[in-house]
mmCIF file of the N, C-alpha and C atoms, coordinates in Angstrom:
data_MODEL
# 
_entry.id   MODEL 
# 
loop_
_atom_site.group_PDB 
_atom_site.id 
_atom_site.type_symbol 
_atom_site.label_atom_id 
_atom_site.label_alt_id 
_atom_site.label_comp_id 
_atom_site.label_asym_id 
_atom_site.label_entity_id 
_atom_site.label_seq_id 
_atom_site.pdbx_PDB_ins_code 
_atom_site.Cartn_x 
_atom_site.Cartn_y 
_atom_site.Cartn_z 
_atom_site.occupancy 
_atom_site.B_iso_or_equiv 
_atom_site.pdbx_formal_charge 
_atom_site.auth_seq_id 
_atom_site.auth_comp_id 
_atom_site.auth_asym_id 
_atom_site.auth_atom_id 
_atom_site.pdbx_PDB_model_num 
ATOM 1   N N  . MET A 1 1  ? 9.004   -4.749  -20.071 1.00 0.00 ? 1  MET A N  1 
ATOM 2   C CA . MET A 1 1  ? 10.117  -5.567  -19.648 1.00 0.00 ? 1  MET A CA 1 
ATOM 3   C C  . MET A 1 1  ? 9.853   -6.038  -18.229 1.00 0.00 ? 1  MET A C  1 
ATOM 4   N N  . SER A 1 2  ? 10.210  -7.257  -17.934 1.00 0.00 ? 2  SER A N  1 
ATOM 5   C CA . SER A 1 2  ? 10.043  -7.778  -16.588 1.00 0.00 ? 2  SER A CA 1 
ATOM 6   C C  . SER A 1 2  ? 11.315  -8.497  -16.168 1.00 0.00 ? 2  SER A C  1 
ATOM 7   N N  . ALA A 1 3  ? 11.422  -8.713  -14.869 1.00 0.00 ? 3  ALA A N  1 
ATOM 8   C CA . ALA A 1 3  ? 12.579  -9.395  -14.310 1.00 0.00 ? 3  ALA A CA 1 
ATOM 9   C C  . ALA A 1 3  ? 12.095  -10.478 -13.364 1.00 0.00 ? 3  ALA A C  1 
ATOM 10  N N  . THR A 1 4  ? 12.870  -11.498 -13.220 1.00 0.00 ? 4  THR A N  1 
ATOM 11  C CA . THR A 1 4  ? 12.547  -12.572 -12.300 1.00 0.00 ? 4  THR A CA 1 
ATOM 12  C C  . THR A 1 4  ? 13.181  -12.267 -10.945 1.00 0.00 ? 4  THR A C  1 
ATOM 13  N N  . VAL A 1 5  ? 12.374  -12.435 -9.900  1.00 0.00 ? 5  VAL A N  1 
ATOM 14  C CA . VAL A 1 5  ? 12.846  -12.215 -8.535  1.00 0.00 ? 5  VAL A CA 1 
ATOM 15  C C  . VAL A 1 5  ? 12.543  -13.478 -7.730  1.00 0.00 ? 5  VAL A C  1 
ATOM 16  N N  . THR A 1 6  ? 13.502  -13.917 -6.960  1.00 0.00 ? 6  THR A N  1 
ATOM 17  C CA . THR A 1 6  ? 13.315  -15.093 -6.120  1.00 0.00 ? 6  THR A CA 1 
ATOM 18  C C  . THR A 1 6  ? 13.253  -14.653 -4.669  1.00 0.00 ? 6  THR A C  1 
ATOM 19  N N  . LEU A 1 7  ? 12.285  -15.199 -3.923  1.00 0.00 ? 7  LEU A N  1 
ATOM 20  C CA . LEU A 1 7  ? 12.202  -14.869 -2.506  1.00 0.00 ? 7  LEU A CA 1 
ATOM 21  C C  . LEU A 1 7  ? 11.699  -16.062 -1.727  1.00 0.00 ? 7  LEU A C  1 
ATOM 22  N N  . ARG A 1 8  ? 11.986  -16.049 -0.453  1.00 0.00 ? 8  ARG A N  1 
ATOM 23  C CA . ARG A 1 8  ? 11.512  -17.109 0.438   1.00 0.00 ? 8  ARG A CA 1 
ATOM 24  C C  . ARG A 1 8  ? 10.355  -16.561 1.251   1.00 0.00 ? 8  ARG A C  1 
ATOM 25  N N  . LEU A 1 9  ? 9.292   -17.348 1.317   1.00 0.00 ? 9  LEU A N  1 
ATOM 26  C CA . LEU A 1 9  ? 8.118   -16.968 2.079   1.00 0.00 ? 9  LEU A CA 1 
ATOM 27  C C  . LEU A 1 9  ? 7.758   -18.106 3.027   1.00 0.00 ? 9  LEU A C  1 
ATOM 28  N N  . PRO A 1 10 ? 7.182   -17.764 4.165   1.00 0.00 ? 10 PRO A N  1 
ATOM 29  C CA . PRO A 1 10 ? 6.694   -18.832 5.047   1.00 0.00 ? 10 PRO A CA 1 
ATOM 30  C C  . PRO A 1 10 ? 5.636   -19.666 4.314   1.00 0.00 ? 10 PRO A C  1 
ATOM 31  N N  . GLU A 1 11 ? 5.607   -20.936 4.600   1.00 0.00 ? 11 GLU A N  1 
ATOM 32  C CA . GLU A 1 11 ? 4.698   -21.853 3.917   1.00 0.00 ? 11 GLU A CA 1 
ATOM 33  C C  . GLU A 1 11 ? 3.238   -21.406 4.020   1.00 0.00 ? 11 GLU A C  1 
ATOM 34  N N  . GLU A 1 12 ? 2.845   -20.901 5.184   1.00 0.00 ? 12 GLU A N  1 
ATOM 35  C CA . GLU A 1 12 ? 1.449   -20.480 5.343   1.00 0.00 ? 12 GLU A CA 1 
ATOM 36  C C  . GLU A 1 12 ? 1.111   -19.301 4.438   1.00 0.00 ? 12 GLU A C  1 
ATOM 37  N N  . LEU A 1 13 ? 2.067   -18.426 4.202   1.00 0.00 ? 13 LEU A N  1 
ATOM 38  C CA . LEU A 1 13 ? 1.846   -17.298 3.300   1.00 0.00 ? 13 LEU A CA 1 
ATOM 39  C C  . LEU A 1 13 ? 1.716   -17.786 1.860   1.00 0.00 ? 13 LEU A C  1 
ATOM 40  N N  . VAL A 1 14 ? 2.546   -18.736 1.484   1.00 0.00 ? 14 VAL A N  1 
ATOM 41  C CA . VAL A 1 14 ? 2.464   -19.317 0.142   1.00 0.00 ? 14 VAL A CA 1 
ATOM 42  C C  . VAL A 1 14 ? 1.106   -19.994 -0.039  1.00 0.00 ? 14 VAL A C  1 
ATOM 43  N N  . ASP A 1 15 ? 0.641   -20.682 1.006   1.00 0.00 ? 15 ASP A N  1 
ATOM 44  C CA . ASP A 1 15 ? -0.673  -21.335 0.939   1.00 0.00 ? 15 ASP A CA 1 
ATOM 45  C C  . ASP A 1 15 ? -1.784  -20.307 0.760   1.00 0.00 ? 15 ASP A C  1 
ATOM 46  N N  . GLN A 1 16 ? -1.697  -19.191 1.477   1.00 0.00 ? 16 GLN A N  1 
ATOM 47  C CA . GLN A 1 16 ? -2.710  -18.141 1.356   1.00 0.00 ? 16 GLN A CA 1 
ATOM 48  C C  . GLN A 1 16 ? -2.711  -17.546 -0.050  1.00 0.00 ? 16 GLN A C  1 
ATOM 49  N N  . VAL A 1 17 ? -1.526  -17.286 -0.582  1.00 0.00 ? 17 VAL A N  1 
ATOM 50  C CA . VAL A 1 17 ? -1.418  -16.759 -1.941  1.00 0.00 ? 17 VAL A CA 1 
ATOM 51  C C  . VAL A 1 17 ? -2.000  -17.772 -2.924  1.00 0.00 ? 17 VAL A C  1 
ATOM 52  N N  . GLY A 1 18 ? -1.701  -19.038 -2.707  1.00 0.00 ? 18 GLY A N  1 
ATOM 53  C CA . GLY A 1 18 ? -2.219  -20.095 -3.579  1.00 0.00 ? 18 GLY A CA 1 
ATOM 54  C C  . GLY A 1 18 ? -3.736  -20.172 -3.545  1.00 0.00 ? 18 GLY A C  1 
ATOM 55  N N  . GLU A 1 19 ? -4.316  -20.018 -2.362  1.00 0.00 ? 19 GLU A N  1 
ATOM 56  C CA . GLU A 1 19 ? -5.776  -20.046 -2.229  1.00 0.00 ? 19 GLU A CA 1 
ATOM 57  C C  . GLU A 1 19 ? -6.414  -18.872 -2.973  1.00 0.00 ? 19 GLU A C  1 
ATOM 58  N N  . ILE A 1 20 ? -5.836  -17.701 -2.815  1.00 0.00 ? 20 ILE A N  1 
ATOM 59  C CA . ILE A 1 20 ? -6.360  -16.517 -3.512  1.00 0.00 ? 20 ILE A CA 1 
ATOM 60  C C  . ILE A 1 20 ? -6.219  -16.698 -5.019  1.00 0.00 ? 20 ILE A C  1 
ATOM 61  N N  . ALA A 1 21 ? -5.077  -17.203 -5.444  1.00 0.00 ? 21 ALA A N  1 
ATOM 62  C CA . ALA A 1 21 ? -4.844  -17.416 -6.874  1.00 0.00 ? 21 ALA A CA 1 
ATOM 63  C C  . ALA A 1 21 ? -5.876  -18.393 -7.440  1.00 0.00 ? 21 ALA A C  1 
ATOM 64  N N  . LYS A 1 22 ? -6.129  -19.452 -6.715  1.00 0.00 ? 22 LYS A N  1 
ATOM 65  C CA . LYS A 1 22 ? -7.086  -20.454 -7.178  1.00 0.00 ? 22 LYS A CA 1 
ATOM 66  C C  . LYS A 1 22 ? -8.500  -19.878 -7.238  1.00 0.00 ? 22 LYS A C  1 
ATOM 67  N N  . SER A 1 23 ? -8.900  -19.160 -6.190  1.00 0.00 ? 23 SER A N  1 
ATOM 68  C CA . SER A 1 23 ? -10.271 -18.634 -6.143  1.00 0.00 ? 23 SER A CA 1 
ATOM 69  C C  . SER A 1 23 ? -10.508 -17.518 -7.159  1.00 0.00 ? 23 SER A C  1 
ATOM 70  N N  . THR A 1 24 ? -9.444  -16.819 -7.550  1.00 0.00 ? 24 THR A N  1 
ATOM 71  C CA . THR A 1 24 ? -9.583  -15.734 -8.531  1.00 0.00 ? 24 THR A CA 1 
ATOM 72  C C  . THR A 1 24 ? -9.168  -16.155 -9.939  1.00 0.00 ? 24 THR A C  1 
ATOM 73  N N  . GLU A 1 25 ? -8.730  -17.429 -10.050 1.00 0.00 ? 25 GLU A N  1 
ATOM 74  C CA . GLU A 1 25 ? -8.253  -17.967 -11.327 1.00 0.00 ? 25 GLU A CA 1 
ATOM 75  C C  . GLU A 1 25 ? -7.128  -17.120 -11.919 1.00 0.00 ? 25 GLU A C  1 
ATOM 76  N N  . ARG A 1 26 ? -6.220  -16.731 -11.052 1.00 0.00 ? 26 ARG A N  1 
ATOM 77  C CA . ARG A 1 26 ? -5.020  -15.986 -11.444 1.00 0.00 ? 26 ARG A CA 1 
ATOM 78  C C  . ARG A 1 26 ? -3.795  -16.774 -11.008 1.00 0.00 ? 26 ARG A C  1 
ATOM 79  N N  . SER A 1 27 ? -2.638  -16.392 -11.512 1.00 0.00 ? 27 SER A N  1 
ATOM 80  C CA . SER A 1 27 ? -1.402  -17.058 -11.090 1.00 0.00 ? 27 SER A CA 1 
ATOM 81  C C  . SER A 1 27 ? -0.921  -16.483 -9.758  1.00 0.00 ? 27 SER A C  1 
ATOM 82  N N  . ARG A 1 28 ? -0.099  -17.254 -9.076  1.00 0.00 ? 28 ARG A N  1 
ATOM 83  C CA . ARG A 1 28 ? 0.493   -16.743 -7.826  1.00 0.00 ? 28 ARG A CA 1 
ATOM 84  C C  . ARG A 1 28 ? 1.339   -15.514 -8.120  1.00 0.00 ? 28 ARG A C  1 
ATOM 85  N N  . SER A 1 29 ? 2.035   -15.517 -9.257  1.00 0.00 ? 29 SER A N  1 
ATOM 86  C CA . SER A 1 29 ? 2.859   -14.359 -9.626  1.00 0.00 ? 29 SER A CA 1 
ATOM 87  C C  . SER A 1 29 ? 2.011   -13.105 -9.753  1.00 0.00 ? 29 SER A C  1 
ATOM 88  N N  . TYR A 1 30 ? 0.839   -13.249 -10.363 1.00 0.00 ? 30 TYR A N  1 
ATOM 89  C CA . TYR A 1 30 ? -0.057  -12.103 -10.531 1.00 0.00 ? 30 TYR A CA 1 
ATOM 90  C C  . TYR A 1 30 ? -0.495  -11.570 -9.163  1.00 0.00 ? 30 TYR A C  1 
ATOM 91  N N  . ILE A 1 31 ? -0.888  -12.464 -8.266  1.00 0.00 ? 31 ILE A N  1 
ATOM 92  C CA . ILE A 1 31 ? -1.352  -12.058 -6.932  1.00 0.00 ? 31 ILE A CA 1 
ATOM 93  C C  . ILE A 1 31 ? -0.229  -11.352 -6.170  1.00 0.00 ? 31 ILE A C  1 
ATOM 94  N N  . ILE A 1 32 ? 0.964   -11.901 -6.216  1.00 0.00 ? 32 ILE A N  1 
ATOM 95  C CA . ILE A 1 32 ? 2.101   -11.291 -5.517  1.00 0.00 ? 32 ILE A CA 1 
ATOM 96  C C  . ILE A 1 32 ? 2.448   -9.938  -6.127  1.00 0.00 ? 32 ILE A C  1 
ATOM 97  N N  . LYS A 1 33 ? 2.408   -9.839  -7.462  1.00 0.00 ? 33 LYS A N  1 
ATOM 98  C CA . LYS A 1 33 ? 2.688   -8.567  -8.142  1.00 0.00 ? 33 LYS A CA 1 
ATOM 99  C C  . LYS A 1 33 ? 1.695   -7.502  -7.705  1.00 0.00 ? 33 LYS A C  1 
ATOM 100 N N  . LYS A 1 34 ? 0.408   -7.857  -7.687  1.00 0.00 ? 34 LYS A N  1 
ATOM 101 C CA . LYS A 1 34 ? -0.625  -6.896  -7.290  1.00 0.00 ? 34 LYS A CA 1 
ATOM 102 C C  . LYS A 1 34 ? -0.459  -6.491  -5.826  1.00 0.00 ? 34 LYS A C  1 
ATOM 103 N N  . ALA A 1 35 ? -0.094  -7.424  -4.972  1.00 0.00 ? 35 ALA A N  1 
ATOM 104 C CA . ALA A 1 35 ? 0.116   -7.122  -3.551  1.00 0.00 ? 35 ALA A CA 1 
ATOM 105 C C  . ALA A 1 35 ? 1.279   -6.147  -3.371  1.00 0.00 ? 35 ALA A C  1 
ATOM 106 N N  . ILE A 1 36 ? 2.345   -6.355  -4.115  1.00 0.00 ? 36 ILE A N  1 
ATOM 107 C CA . ILE A 1 36 ? 3.504   -5.457  -4.033  1.00 0.00 ? 36 ILE A CA 1 
ATOM 108 C C  . ILE A 1 36 ? 3.141   -4.075  -4.569  1.00 0.00 ? 36 ILE A C  1 
ATOM 109 N N  . GLU A 1 37 ? 2.411   -4.023  -5.677  1.00 0.00 ? 37 GLU A N  1 
ATOM 110 C CA . GLU A 1 37 ? 1.984   -2.730  -6.230  1.00 0.00 ? 37 GLU A CA 1 
ATOM 111 C C  . GLU A 1 37 ? 1.146   -1.959  -5.211  1.00 0.00 ? 37 GLU A C  1 
ATOM 112 N N  . GLN A 1 38 ? 0.216   -2.648  -4.561  1.00 0.00 ? 38 GLN A N  1 
ATOM 113 C CA . GLN A 1 38 ? -0.634  -1.985  -3.569  1.00 0.00 ? 38 GLN A CA 1 
ATOM 114 C C  . GLN A 1 38 ? 0.195   -1.514  -2.371  1.00 0.00 ? 38 GLN A C  1 
ATOM 115 N N  . TYR A 1 39 ? 1.108   -2.350  -1.908  1.00 0.00 ? 39 TYR A N  1 
ATOM 116 C CA . TYR A 1 39 ? 1.973   -1.976  -0.789  1.00 0.00 ? 39 TYR A CA 1 
ATOM 117 C C  . TYR A 1 39 ? 2.780   -0.723  -1.123  1.00 0.00 ? 39 TYR A C  1 
ATOM 118 N N  . LEU A 1 40 ? 3.370   -0.700  -2.302  1.00 0.00 ? 40 LEU A N  1 
ATOM 119 C CA . LEU A 1 40 ? 4.197   0.449   -2.692  1.00 0.00 ? 40 LEU A CA 1 
ATOM 120 C C  . LEU A 1 40 ? 3.367   1.715   -2.807  1.00 0.00 ? 40 LEU A C  1 
ATOM 121 N N  . SER A 1 41 ? 2.165   1.600   -3.320  1.00 0.00 ? 41 SER A N  1 
ATOM 122 C CA . SER A 1 41 ? 1.270   2.753   -3.418  1.00 0.00 ? 41 SER A CA 1 
ATOM 123 C C  . SER A 1 41 ? 0.913   3.284   -2.029  1.00 0.00 ? 41 SER A C  1 
ATOM 124 N N  . GLU A 1 42 ? 0.557   2.376   -1.129  1.00 0.00 ? 42 GLU A N  1 
ATOM 125 C CA . GLU A 1 42 ? 0.214   2.787   0.235   1.00 0.00 ? 42 GLU A CA 1 
ATOM 126 C C  . GLU A 1 42 ? 1.436   3.328   0.970   1.00 0.00 ? 42 GLU A C  1 
ATOM 127 N N  . TYR A 1 43 ? 2.596   2.727   0.718   1.00 0.00 ? 43 TYR A N  1 
ATOM 128 C CA . TYR A 1 43 ? 3.816   3.189   1.373   1.00 0.00 ? 43 TYR A CA 1 
ATOM 129 C C  . TYR A 1 43 ? 4.138   4.618   0.953   1.00 0.00 ? 43 TYR A C  1 
ATOM 130 N N  . ALA A 1 44 ? 3.927   4.921   -0.318  1.00 0.00 ? 44 ALA A N  1 
ATOM 131 C CA . ALA A 1 44 ? 4.179   6.283   -0.804  1.00 0.00 ? 44 ALA A CA 1 
ATOM 132 C C  . ALA A 1 44 ? 3.272   7.268   -0.081  1.00 0.00 ? 44 ALA A C  1 
ATOM 133 N N  . ASP A 1 45 ? 1.986   6.925   0.063   1.00 0.00 ? 45 ASP A N  1 
ATOM 134 C CA . ASP A 1 45 ? 1.056   7.791   0.794   1.00 0.00 ? 45 ASP A CA 1 
ATOM 135 C C  . ASP A 1 45 ? 1.485   7.946   2.249   1.00 0.00 ? 45 ASP A C  1 
ATOM 136 N N  . TYR A 1 46 ? 1.900   6.852   2.851   1.00 0.00 ? 46 TYR A N  1 
ATOM 137 C CA . TYR A 1 46 ? 2.362   6.854   4.245   1.00 0.00 ? 46 TYR A CA 1 
ATOM 138 C C  . TYR A 1 46 ? 3.585   7.770   4.392   1.00 0.00 ? 46 TYR A C  1 
ATOM 139 N N  . GLN A 1 47 ? 4.512   7.669   3.458   1.00 0.00 ? 47 GLN A N  1 
ATOM 140 C CA . GLN A 1 47 ? 5.724   8.486   3.527   1.00 0.00 ? 47 GLN A CA 1 
ATOM 141 C C  . GLN A 1 47 ? 5.398   9.969   3.365   1.00 0.00 ? 47 GLN A C  1 
ATOM 142 N N  . ILE A 1 48 ? 4.473   10.295  2.473   1.00 0.00 ? 48 ILE A N  1 
ATOM 143 C CA . ILE A 1 48 ? 4.052   11.687  2.295   1.00 0.00 ? 48 ILE A CA 1 
ATOM 144 C C  . ILE A 1 48 ? 3.448   12.215  3.591   1.00 0.00 ? 48 ILE A C  1 
ATOM 145 N N  . ALA A 1 49 ? 2.605   11.402  4.223   1.00 0.00 ? 49 ALA A N  1 
ATOM 146 C CA . ALA A 1 49 ? 1.982   11.812  5.487   1.00 0.00 ? 49 ALA A CA 1 
ATOM 147 C C  . ALA A 1 49 ? 3.038   12.034  6.566   1.00 0.00 ? 49 ALA A C  1 
ATOM 148 N N  . LEU A 1 50 ? 4.003   11.143  6.659   1.00 0.00 ? 50 LEU A N  1 
ATOM 149 C CA . LEU A 1 50 ? 5.080   11.306  7.649   1.00 0.00 ? 50 LEU A CA 1 
ATOM 150 C C  . LEU A 1 50 ? 5.901   12.562  7.380   1.00 0.00 ? 50 LEU A C  1 
ATOM 151 N N  . ASP A 1 51 ? 6.220   12.791  6.113   1.00 0.00 ? 51 ASP A N  1 
ATOM 152 C CA . ASP A 1 51 ? 6.995   13.979  5.749   1.00 0.00 ? 51 ASP A CA 1 
ATOM 153 C C  . ASP A 1 51 ? 6.249   15.246  6.140   1.00 0.00 ? 51 ASP A C  1 
ATOM 154 N N  . ARG A 1 52 ? 4.941   15.265  5.887   1.00 0.00 ? 52 ARG A N  1 
ATOM 155 C CA . ARG A 1 52 ? 4.143   16.449  6.238   1.00 0.00 ? 52 ARG A CA 1 
ATOM 156 C C  . ARG A 1 52 ? 4.057   16.611  7.743   1.00 0.00 ? 52 ARG A C  1 
ATOM 157 N N  . LEU A 1 53 ? 3.923   15.494  8.446   1.00 0.00 ? 53 LEU A N  1 
ATOM 158 C CA . LEU A 1 53 ? 3.834   15.540  9.903   1.00 0.00 ? 53 LEU A CA 1 
ATOM 159 C C  . LEU A 1 53 ? 5.114   16.095  10.516  1.00 0.00 ? 53 LEU A C  1 
ATOM 160 N N  . ASN A 1 54 ? 6.238   15.756  9.919   1.00 0.00 ? 54 ASN A N  1 
ATOM 161 C CA . ASN A 1 54 ? 7.535   16.190  10.443  1.00 0.00 ? 54 ASN A CA 1 
ATOM 162 C C  . ASN A 1 54 ? 8.000   17.535  9.900   1.00 0.00 ? 54 ASN A C  1 
ATOM 163 N N  . ASP A 1 55 ? 7.247   18.135  8.997   1.00 0.00 ? 55 ASP A N  1 
ATOM 164 C CA . ASP A 1 55 ? 7.607   19.423  8.408   1.00 0.00 ? 55 ASP A CA 1 
ATOM 165 C C  . ASP A 1 55 ? 7.158   20.546  9.340   1.00 0.00 ? 55 ASP A C  1 
ATOM 166 N N  . ILE A 1 56 ? 8.117   21.221  9.971   1.00 0.00 ? 56 ILE A N  1 
ATOM 167 C CA . ILE A 1 56 ? 7.773   22.274  10.929  1.00 0.00 ? 56 ILE A CA 1 
ATOM 168 C C  . ILE A 1 56 ? 7.124   23.481  10.250  1.00 0.00 ? 56 ILE A C  1 
ATOM 169 N N  . ASN A 1 57 ? 7.271   23.596  8.952   1.00 0.00 ? 57 ASN A N  1 
ATOM 170 C CA . ASN A 1 57 ? 6.667   24.713  8.218   1.00 0.00 ? 57 ASN A CA 1 
ATOM 171 C C  . ASN A 1 57 ? 5.244   24.415  7.735   1.00 0.00 ? 57 ASN A C  1 
ATOM 172 N N  . ASP A 1 58 ? 4.807   23.169  7.908   1.00 0.00 ? 58 ASP A N  1 
ATOM 173 C CA . ASP A 1 58 ? 3.465   22.785  7.469   1.00 0.00 ? 58 ASP A CA 1 
ATOM 174 C C  . ASP A 1 58 ? 2.475   23.157  8.566   1.00 0.00 ? 58 ASP A C  1 
ATOM 175 N N  . LYS A 1 59 ? 1.532   24.011  8.206   1.00 0.00 ? 59 LYS A N  1 
ATOM 176 C CA . LYS A 1 59 ? 0.578   24.526  9.171   1.00 0.00 ? 59 LYS A CA 1 
ATOM 177 C C  . LYS A 1 59 ? -0.359  23.420  9.668   1.00 0.00 ? 59 LYS A C  1 
ATOM 178 N N  . VAL A 1 60 ? -0.557  23.358  10.972  1.00 0.00 ? 60 VAL A N  1 
ATOM 179 C CA . VAL A 1 60 ? -1.485  22.415  11.577  1.00 0.00 ? 60 VAL A CA 1 
ATOM 180 C C  . VAL A 1 60 ? -2.777  23.163  11.864  1.00 0.00 ? 60 VAL A C  1 
ATOM 181 N N  . ILE A 1 61 ? -3.890  22.555  11.451  1.00 0.00 ? 61 ILE A N  1 
ATOM 182 C CA . ILE A 1 61 ? -5.181  23.196  11.712  1.00 0.00 ? 61 ILE A CA 1 
ATOM 183 C C  . ILE A 1 61 ? -6.073  22.247  12.500  1.00 0.00 ? 61 ILE A C  1 
ATOM 184 N N  . SER A 1 62 ? -7.048  22.808  13.165  1.00 0.00 ? 62 SER A N  1 
ATOM 185 C CA . SER A 1 62 ? -7.971  22.004  13.964  1.00 0.00 ? 62 SER A CA 1 
ATOM 186 C C  . SER A 1 62 ? -8.994  21.324  13.060  1.00 0.00 ? 62 SER A C  1 
ATOM 187 N N  . SER A 1 63 ? -9.690  20.347  13.615  1.00 0.00 ? 63 SER A N  1 
ATOM 188 C CA . SER A 1 63 ? -10.725 19.672  12.837  1.00 0.00 ? 63 SER A CA 1 
ATOM 189 C C  . SER A 1 63 ? -11.856 20.642  12.501  1.00 0.00 ? 63 SER A C  1 
ATOM 190 N N  . LYS A 1 64 ? -12.091 21.600  13.389  1.00 0.00 ? 64 LYS A N  1 
ATOM 191 C CA . LYS A 1 64 ? -13.123 22.606  13.147  1.00 0.00 ? 64 LYS A CA 1 
ATOM 192 C C  . LYS A 1 64 ? -12.747 23.459  11.921  1.00 0.00 ? 64 LYS A C  1 
ATOM 193 N N  . GLU A 1 65 ? -11.476 23.865  11.862  1.00 0.00 ? 65 GLU A N  1 
ATOM 194 C CA . GLU A 1 65 ? -11.007 24.637  10.696  1.00 0.00 ? 65 GLU A CA 1 
ATOM 195 C C  . GLU A 1 65 ? -11.075 23.799  9.414   1.00 0.00 ? 65 GLU A C  1 
ATOM 196 N N  . MET A 1 66 ? -10.747 22.518  9.534   1.00 0.00 ? 66 MET A N  1 
ATOM 197 C CA . MET A 1 66 ? -10.785 21.649  8.370   1.00 0.00 ? 66 MET A CA 1 
ATOM 198 C C  . MET A 1 66 ? -12.200 21.502  7.846   1.00 0.00 ? 66 MET A C  1 
ATOM 199 N N  . ARG A 1 67 ? -13.164 21.307  8.741   1.00 0.00 ? 67 ARG A N  1 
ATOM 200 C CA . ARG A 1 67 ? -14.563 21.219  8.318   1.00 0.00 ? 67 ARG A CA 1 
ATOM 201 C C  . ARG A 1 67 ? -15.005 22.478  7.599   1.00 0.00 ? 67 ARG A C  1 
ATOM 202 N N  . LYS A 1 68 ? -14.571 23.631  8.128   1.00 0.00 ? 68 LYS A N  1 
ATOM 203 C CA . LYS A 1 68 ? -14.932 24.894  7.515   1.00 0.00 ? 68 LYS A CA 1 
ATOM 204 C C  . LYS A 1 68 ? -14.353 25.004  6.102   1.00 0.00 ? 68 LYS A C  1 
ATOM 205 N N  . LEU A 1 69 ? -13.088 24.583  5.951   1.00 0.00 ? 69 LEU A N  1 
ATOM 206 C CA . LEU A 1 69 ? -12.453 24.620  4.635   1.00 0.00 ? 69 LEU A CA 1 
ATOM 207 C C  . LEU A 1 69 ? -13.133 23.660  3.655   1.00 0.00 ? 69 LEU A C  1 
ATOM 208 N N  . LEU A 1 70 ? -13.560 22.504  4.132   1.00 0.00 ? 70 LEU A N  1 
ATOM 209 C CA . LEU A 1 70 ? -14.187 21.530  3.262   1.00 0.00 ? 70 LEU A CA 1 
ATOM 210 C C  . LEU A 1 70 ? -15.594 21.919  2.855   1.00 0.00 ? 70 LEU A C  1 
ATOM 211 N N  . ASP A 1 71 ? -16.246 22.756  3.628   1.00 0.00 ? 71 ASP A N  1 
ATOM 212 C CA . ASP A 1 71 ? -17.595 23.213  3.300   1.00 0.00 ? 71 ASP A CA 1 
ATOM 213 C C  . ASP A 1 71 ? -17.591 24.199  2.139   1.00 0.00 ? 71 ASP A C  1 
ATOM 214 N N  . ASN A 1 72 ? -16.463 24.849  1.869   1.00 0.00 ? 72 ASN A N  1 
ATOM 215 C CA . ASN A 1 72 ? -16.388 25.839  0.781   1.00 0.00 ? 72 ASN A CA 1 
ATOM 216 C C  . ASN A 1 72 ? -16.308 25.218  -0.560  1.00 0.00 ? 72 ASN A C  1 
# 
């Protein structure tokens, strides 16, 4: 199932999306959908990192300790 969403974008951004769509032989909708999917995925990772950074119970280790753990 899909839904239609309307948004306003600066003309230069629309032009950039159009150029990418043309060079990849995809629709502008496809390019925008993929960009939003990537943003949401990265945002989720960013939010997890922030949550861990702000968690006072999450142990902080040095880079030396991290290297040691990764060698195992």
